[in-house]
C-alpha positions as YAML, in Angstrom:
chain: A
units: angstrom
residues:
- id: 1
  name: UNK
  ca: [86.14, -50.03, 124.90]
- id: 2
  name: UNK
  ca: [84.00, -52.53, 122.97]
- id: 3
  name: UNK
  ca: [82.15, -51.35, 119.86]
- id: 4
  name: UNK
  ca: [79.22, -52.90, 118.03]
- id: 5
  name: UNK
  ca: [78.85, -52.61, 114.25]
- id: 6
  name: UNK
  ca: [75.95, -50.23, 114.86]
- id: 7
  name: UNK
  ca: [78.26, -47.92, 116.84]
- id: 8
  name: UNK
  ca: [80.67, -47.87, 113.90]
- id: 9
  name: UNK
  ca: [78.15, -47.24, 111.15]
- id: 10
  name: UNK
  ca: [78.94, -43.97, 109.34]
- id: 11
  name: UNK
  ca: [82.11, -43.34, 111.36]
- id: 12
  name: UNK
  ca: [85.45, -43.03, 109.62]
- id: 13
  name: UNK
  ca: [88.87, -43.97, 110.92]
- id: 14
  name: UNK
  ca: [91.21, -46.91, 111.45]
- id: 15
  name: UNK
  ca: [90.03, -50.33, 112.64]
- id: 16
  name: UNK
  ca: [91.54, -53.68, 113.58]
- id: 17
  name: UNK
  ca: [90.01, -57.14, 113.22]
- id: 18
  name: UNK
  ca: [91.68, -59.91, 115.19]
- id: 19
  name: UNK
  ca: [91.77, -63.66, 114.74]
- id: 20
  name: UNK
  ca: [93.60, -65.19, 117.69]
- id: 21
  name: UNK
  ca: [96.86, -63.21, 118.06]
- id: 22
  name: UNK
  ca: [96.99, -61.87, 114.48]
- id: 23
  name: UNK
  ca: [95.46, -58.59, 113.33]
- id: 24
  name: UNK
  ca: [94.07, -57.07, 110.16]
- id: 25
  name: UNK
  ca: [94.50, -53.28, 110.07]
- id: 26
  name: UNK
  ca: [92.38, -51.15, 107.75]
- id: 27
  name: UNK
  ca: [90.93, -47.68, 107.29]
- id: 28
  name: UNK
  ca: [87.56, -46.61, 105.90]
- id: 29
  name: UNK
  ca: [85.21, -43.65, 105.56]
- id: 30
  name: UNK
  ca: [82.51, -45.95, 106.97]
- id: 31
  name: UNK
  ca: [84.04, -48.42, 109.41]
- id: 32
  name: UNK
  ca: [80.79, -50.29, 110.11]
- id: 33
  name: UNK
  ca: [80.09, -50.95, 106.43]
- id: 34
  name: UNK
  ca: [83.70, -51.99, 105.73]
- id: 35
  name: UNK
  ca: [83.85, -54.48, 108.63]
- id: 36
  name: UNK
  ca: [80.50, -55.98, 107.56]
- id: 37
  name: UNK
  ca: [81.99, -56.54, 104.09]
- id: 38
  name: UNK
  ca: [85.06, -58.24, 105.59]
- id: 39
  name: UNK
  ca: [82.86, -60.57, 107.64]
- id: 40
  name: UNK
  ca: [80.62, -61.33, 104.65]
- id: 41
  name: UNK
  ca: [83.59, -62.19, 102.44]
- id: 42
  name: UNK
  ca: [85.14, -64.36, 105.16]
- id: 43
  name: UNK
  ca: [81.88, -66.27, 105.67]
- id: 44
  name: UNK
  ca: [81.56, -66.85, 101.92]
- id: 45
  name: UNK
  ca: [85.21, -67.92, 101.63]
- id: 46
  name: UNK
  ca: [85.89, -65.08, 99.18]
- id: 47
  name: UNK
  ca: [88.13, -62.69, 101.12]
- id: 48
  name: UNK
  ca: [90.89, -61.30, 98.89]
- id: 49
  name: UNK
  ca: [93.47, -61.68, 101.68]
- id: 50
  name: UNK
  ca: [94.27, -65.39, 101.61]
- id: 51
  name: UNK
  ca: [96.07, -65.35, 104.98]
- id: 52
  name: UNK
  ca: [93.06, -63.72, 106.65]
- id: 53
  name: UNK
  ca: [90.73, -66.22, 104.96]
- id: 54
  name: UNK
  ca: [92.83, -69.23, 105.97]
- id: 55
  name: UNK
  ca: [92.87, -68.12, 109.61]
- id: 56
  name: UNK
  ca: [89.09, -67.70, 109.56]
- id: 57
  name: UNK
  ca: [88.60, -71.12, 107.94]
- id: 58
  name: UNK
  ca: [90.77, -72.69, 110.64]
- id: 59
  name: UNK
  ca: [89.42, -70.97, 113.77]
- id: 60
  name: UNK
  ca: [85.87, -69.93, 112.81]
- id: 61
  name: UNK
  ca: [83.55, -67.14, 113.96]
- id: 62
  name: UNK
  ca: [84.30, -67.48, 117.65]
- id: 63
  name: UNK
  ca: [87.94, -66.43, 117.11]
- id: 64
  name: UNK
  ca: [87.04, -63.17, 115.31]
- id: 65
  name: UNK
  ca: [86.86, -59.94, 117.31]
- id: 66
  name: UNK
  ca: [86.85, -56.23, 116.56]
- id: 67
  name: UNK
  ca: [89.86, -54.66, 118.26]
- id: 68
  name: UNK
  ca: [91.30, -51.19, 118.41]
- id: 69
  name: UNK
  ca: [89.32, -48.40, 116.74]
- id: 70
  name: UNK
  ca: [90.74, -44.93, 116.10]
- id: 71
  name: UNK
  ca: [88.07, -42.48, 114.94]
- id: 72
  name: UNK
  ca: [89.35, -39.91, 112.43]
- id: 73
  name: UNK
  ca: [86.20, -38.03, 111.45]
- id: 74
  name: UNK
  ca: [86.79, -35.15, 109.05]
- id: 75
  name: UNK
  ca: [90.02, -36.45, 107.54]
- id: 76
  name: UNK
  ca: [90.63, -37.23, 103.87]
- id: 77
  name: UNK
  ca: [91.19, -40.80, 102.63]
- id: 78
  name: UNK
  ca: [94.88, -40.02, 102.13]
- id: 79
  name: UNK
  ca: [95.18, -38.89, 105.74]
- id: 80
  name: UNK
  ca: [93.30, -41.99, 106.89]
- id: 81
  name: UNK
  ca: [95.91, -44.14, 105.14]
- id: 82
  name: UNK
  ca: [98.63, -42.35, 107.09]
- id: 83
  name: UNK
  ca: [96.86, -43.03, 110.37]
- id: 84
  name: UNK
  ca: [96.51, -46.66, 109.27]
- id: 85
  name: UNK
  ca: [100.27, -46.81, 108.74]
- id: 86
  name: UNK
  ca: [100.82, -45.43, 112.25]
- id: 87
  name: UNK
  ca: [98.65, -48.12, 113.87]
- id: 88
  name: UNK
  ca: [100.19, -50.78, 111.64]
- id: 89
  name: UNK
  ca: [103.76, -49.80, 112.55]
- id: 90
  name: UNK
  ca: [102.99, -49.68, 116.27]
- id: 91
  name: UNK
  ca: [101.44, -53.16, 116.25]
- id: 92
  name: UNK
  ca: [104.39, -54.56, 114.30]
- id: 93
  name: UNK
  ca: [106.80, -52.96, 116.78]
- id: 94
  name: UNK
  ca: [104.82, -54.66, 119.56]
- id: 95
  name: UNK
  ca: [105.48, -58.01, 117.91]
- id: 96
  name: UNK
  ca: [101.97, -58.50, 116.52]
- id: 97
  name: UNK
  ca: [101.76, -60.47, 113.28]
- id: 98
  name: UNK
  ca: [99.63, -58.72, 110.66]
- id: 99
  name: UNK
  ca: [97.54, -60.28, 107.92]
- id: 100
  name: UNK
  ca: [98.38, -57.44, 105.56]
- id: 101
  name: UNK
  ca: [100.72, -54.47, 105.38]
- id: 102
  name: UNK
  ca: [100.02, -51.20, 103.57]
- id: 103
  name: UNK
  ca: [102.90, -49.50, 101.76]
- id: 104
  name: UNK
  ca: [103.33, -45.70, 101.66]
- id: 105
  name: UNK
  ca: [101.61, -45.52, 98.26]
- id: 106
  name: UNK
  ca: [98.49, -47.03, 99.81]
- id: 107
  name: UNK
  ca: [98.80, -50.41, 98.08]
- id: 108
  name: UNK
  ca: [98.34, -53.49, 100.27]
- id: 109
  name: UNK
  ca: [101.19, -55.97, 100.56]
- id: 110
  name: UNK
  ca: [99.56, -59.20, 101.70]
- id: 111
  name: UNK
  ca: [101.15, -61.32, 104.39]
- id: 112
  name: UNK
  ca: [104.41, -61.10, 106.31]
- id: 113
  name: UNK
  ca: [105.56, -64.68, 106.19]
- id: 114
  name: UNK
  ca: [108.46, -64.72, 103.71]
- id: 115
  name: UNK
  ca: [111.87, -63.08, 104.11]
- id: 116
  name: UNK
  ca: [111.22, -61.11, 100.92]
- id: 117
  name: UNK
  ca: [107.98, -59.74, 102.37]
- id: 118
  name: UNK
  ca: [109.74, -58.78, 105.61]
- id: 119
  name: UNK
  ca: [112.48, -57.02, 103.65]
- id: 120
  name: UNK
  ca: [109.88, -55.01, 101.72]
- id: 121
  name: UNK
  ca: [108.12, -54.09, 104.95]
- id: 122
  name: UNK
  ca: [111.40, -52.83, 106.41]
- id: 123
  name: UNK
  ca: [112.17, -50.75, 103.32]
- id: 124
  name: UNK
  ca: [108.64, -49.32, 103.25]
- id: 125
  name: UNK
  ca: [108.90, -48.34, 106.92]
- id: 126
  name: UNK
  ca: [112.24, -46.60, 106.38]
- id: 127
  name: UNK
  ca: [110.84, -44.69, 103.41]
- id: 128
  name: UNK
  ca: [107.92, -43.50, 105.50]
- id: 129
  name: UNK
  ca: [110.20, -42.12, 108.18]
- id: 130
  name: UNK
  ca: [112.04, -40.04, 105.57]
- id: 131
  name: UNK
  ca: [108.84, -38.03, 105.08]
- id: 132
  name: UNK
  ca: [108.75, -35.07, 107.55]
- id: 133
  name: UNK
  ca: [104.96, -34.97, 107.35]
- id: 134
  name: UNK
  ca: [104.75, -38.63, 108.35]
- id: 135
  name: UNK
  ca: [107.12, -38.08, 111.29]
- id: 136
  name: UNK
  ca: [104.96, -35.16, 112.43]
- id: 137
  name: UNK
  ca: [101.81, -37.29, 112.20]
- id: 138
  name: UNK
  ca: [103.50, -40.06, 114.22]
- id: 139
  name: UNK
  ca: [104.45, -37.55, 116.91]
- id: 140
  name: UNK
  ca: [100.95, -36.09, 117.14]
- id: 141
  name: UNK
  ca: [99.36, -39.55, 117.16]
- id: 142
  name: UNK
  ca: [101.50, -40.63, 120.11]
- id: 143
  name: UNK
  ca: [100.52, -37.71, 122.34]
- id: 144
  name: UNK
  ca: [98.07, -38.27, 125.20]
- id: 145
  name: UNK
  ca: [94.57, -39.34, 124.23]
- id: 146
  name: UNK
  ca: [95.48, -39.22, 120.53]
- id: 147
  name: UNK
  ca: [97.54, -42.34, 121.06]
- id: 148
  name: UNK
  ca: [95.48, -45.42, 120.06]
- id: 149
  name: UNK
  ca: [97.01, -47.23, 123.05]
- id: 150
  name: UNK
  ca: [96.07, -44.51, 125.56]
- id: 151
  name: UNK
  ca: [94.82, -45.98, 128.85]
- id: 152
  name: UNK
  ca: [95.58, -49.56, 127.78]
- id: 153
  name: UNK
  ca: [98.20, -52.04, 128.99]
- id: 154
  name: UNK
  ca: [100.05, -54.84, 127.25]
- id: 155
  name: UNK
  ca: [98.94, -58.31, 128.22]
- id: 156
  name: UNK
  ca: [101.45, -60.67, 129.86]
- id: 157
  name: UNK
  ca: [101.46, -62.68, 126.62]
- id: 158
  name: UNK
  ca: [102.39, -59.61, 124.56]
- id: 159
  name: UNK
  ca: [105.12, -58.68, 127.05]
- id: 160
  name: UNK
  ca: [106.53, -62.19, 126.78]
- id: 161
  name: UNK
  ca: [106.56, -61.99, 122.98]
- id: 162
  name: UNK
  ca: [108.29, -58.61, 123.07]
- id: 163
  name: UNK
  ca: [110.92, -59.99, 125.43]
- id: 164
  name: UNK
  ca: [111.56, -63.02, 123.22]
- id: 165
  name: UNK
  ca: [111.77, -60.83, 120.12]
- id: 166
  name: UNK
  ca: [114.38, -58.55, 121.68]
- id: 167
  name: UNK
  ca: [116.65, -61.29, 123.01]
- id: 168
  name: UNK
  ca: [119.94, -61.45, 121.14]
- id: 169
  name: UNK
  ca: [119.11, -58.24, 119.28]
- id: 170
  name: UNK
  ca: [122.12, -57.49, 117.09]
- id: 171
  name: UNK
  ca: [120.64, -54.46, 115.35]
- id: 172
  name: UNK
  ca: [123.12, -51.87, 116.68]
- id: 173
  name: UNK
  ca: [126.05, -54.22, 117.28]
- id: 174
  name: UNK
  ca: [129.22, -52.63, 115.89]
- id: 175
  name: UNK
  ca: [127.39, -49.44, 114.87]
- id: 176
  name: UNK
  ca: [129.28, -46.18, 115.38]
- id: 177
  name: UNK
  ca: [127.92, -42.64, 115.31]
- id: 178
  name: UNK
  ca: [129.50, -40.19, 112.88]
- id: 179
  name: UNK
  ca: [131.45, -37.24, 114.29]
- id: 180
  name: UNK
  ca: [128.65, -34.92, 113.16]
- id: 181
  name: UNK
  ca: [126.06, -36.98, 115.03]
- id: 182
  name: UNK
  ca: [128.26, -37.07, 118.14]
- id: 183
  name: UNK
  ca: [128.56, -33.28, 118.01]
- id: 184
  name: UNK
  ca: [124.77, -32.88, 117.72]
- id: 185
  name: UNK
  ca: [124.20, -35.26, 120.64]
- id: 186
  name: UNK
  ca: [126.73, -33.33, 122.71]
- id: 187
  name: UNK
  ca: [125.09, -29.98, 121.97]
- id: 188
  name: UNK
  ca: [121.64, -31.38, 122.72]
- id: 189
  name: UNK
  ca: [122.86, -32.69, 126.09]
- id: 190
  name: UNK
  ca: [124.45, -29.35, 126.99]
- id: 191
  name: UNK
  ca: [121.27, -27.41, 126.19]
- id: 192
  name: UNK
  ca: [118.94, -29.85, 127.91]
- id: 193
  name: UNK
  ca: [117.00, -28.11, 130.71]
- id: 194
  name: UNK
  ca: [117.61, -29.42, 134.25]
- id: 195
  name: UNK
  ca: [115.22, -32.05, 135.53]
- id: 196
  name: UNK
  ca: [112.39, -30.63, 137.61]
- id: 197
  name: UNK
  ca: [112.54, -31.33, 141.34]
- id: 198
  name: UNK
  ca: [109.14, -33.04, 141.21]
- id: 199
  name: UNK
  ca: [110.38, -35.39, 138.47]
- id: 200
  name: UNK
  ca: [113.52, -36.20, 140.48]
- id: 201
  name: UNK
  ca: [111.36, -37.07, 143.48]
- id: 202
  name: UNK
  ca: [109.09, -39.32, 141.40]
- id: 203
  name: UNK
  ca: [112.08, -41.19, 139.99]
- id: 204
  name: UNK
  ca: [113.57, -41.52, 143.45]
- id: 205
  name: UNK
  ca: [110.33, -42.82, 144.96]
- id: 206
  name: UNK
  ca: [109.86, -45.27, 142.09]
- id: 207
  name: UNK
  ca: [113.26, -46.83, 142.77]
- id: 208
  name: UNK
  ca: [112.92, -47.14, 146.55]
- id: 209
  name: UNK
  ca: [112.61, -50.66, 147.86]
- id: 210
  name: UNK
  ca: [113.54, -52.26, 144.53]
- id: 211
  name: UNK
  ca: [116.28, -54.86, 144.55]
- id: 212
  name: UNK
  ca: [118.09, -56.61, 141.74]
- id: 213
  name: UNK
  ca: [117.72, -60.38, 141.57]
- id: 214
  name: UNK
  ca: [120.88, -62.48, 141.93]
- id: 215
  name: UNK
  ca: [120.71, -63.27, 138.21]
- id: 216
  name: UNK
  ca: [120.58, -59.55, 137.35]
- id: 217
  name: UNK
  ca: [123.48, -58.82, 139.71]
- id: 218
  name: UNK
  ca: [125.57, -61.47, 137.97]
- id: 219
  name: UNK
  ca: [124.75, -60.02, 134.56]
- id: 220
  name: UNK
  ca: [125.69, -56.49, 135.69]
- id: 221
  name: UNK
  ca: [128.92, -57.77, 137.22]
- id: 222
  name: UNK
  ca: [129.81, -59.65, 134.04]
- id: 223
  name: UNK
  ca: [129.06, -56.62, 131.85]
- id: 224
  name: UNK
  ca: [131.26, -54.33, 133.98]
- id: 225
  name: UNK
  ca: [134.27, -56.63, 134.17]
- id: 226
  name: UNK
  ca: [137.28, -55.17, 132.39]
- id: 227
  name: UNK
  ca: [135.71, -51.71, 132.09]
- id: 228
  name: UNK
  ca: [137.51, -48.78, 133.77]
- id: 229
  name: UNK
  ca: [135.63, -47.41, 136.75]
- id: 230
  name: UNK
  ca: [134.51, -43.81, 136.49]
- id: 231
  name: UNK
  ca: [135.34, -41.48, 139.36]
- id: 232
  name: UNK
  ca: [132.32, -39.98, 141.03]
- id: 233
  name: UNK
  ca: [132.25, -36.21, 141.32]
- id: 234
  name: UNK
  ca: [131.71, -35.52, 145.01]
- id: 235
  name: UNK
  ca: [132.21, -31.78, 144.90]
- id: 236
  name: UNK
  ca: [134.69, -32.06, 147.80]
- id: 237
  name: UNK
  ca: [138.43, -31.39, 147.71]
- id: 238
  name: UNK
  ca: [140.59, -34.47, 148.18]
- id: 239
  name: UNK
  ca: [142.79, -34.65, 151.24]
- id: 240
  name: UNK
  ca: [146.10, -32.92, 150.83]
- id: 241
  name: UNK
  ca: [145.03, -30.96, 147.78]
- id: 242
  name: UNK
  ca: [143.69, -27.84, 149.40]
- id: 243
  name: UNK
  ca: [146.10, -24.94, 149.53]
- id: 244
  name: UNK
  ca: [144.46, -23.30, 152.52]
...
């Protein structure tokens, strides 16, 4: 949905302003007034975010657009900041470069270019996830129409960037779960309710007619080489083993 500044006047929530493929994420008790101030500062060459200002100076008015808006009427400024963090984290996970990053204490950390800045962003994100209240907010924000991305689809360009970003991912390489974690995972799997018949049918229908490409087949074959084959449980007695 496209919003005009008039539509946003007096509304509070989280907003995004885009220049090309980079985004500025912010929150305000009056989104319309705040975006007007951003645009005024950019036009006058006085925006406090130097990365945002440089992008505007390079690409001009025609490259600026108002993007995702999440209305949060009735929330406190502190809660708005938490919603801002949620949108910020989701965009970063989607591979979007941000002009500024907000830390858990609400202070802006400008730019993401240097390794030091990226390290701080990673630490700030991990600290946020240690907060049970933040995790609860993230869960609620991702449900149905509450999700800022509800009803939208990634563009082919975004999908390509995500694919490139994930190639050669070494994040979990060599990582081993503790015995306690293994036990918890085992218990969770045992207590998991059986899949509904309707869900099974949907999964089955979704896979019908799909074929792996030759390249994918080669990758699967290469990955399975040297691994012991698991015996399928057929539920039937093997020949010669029944005592009847």
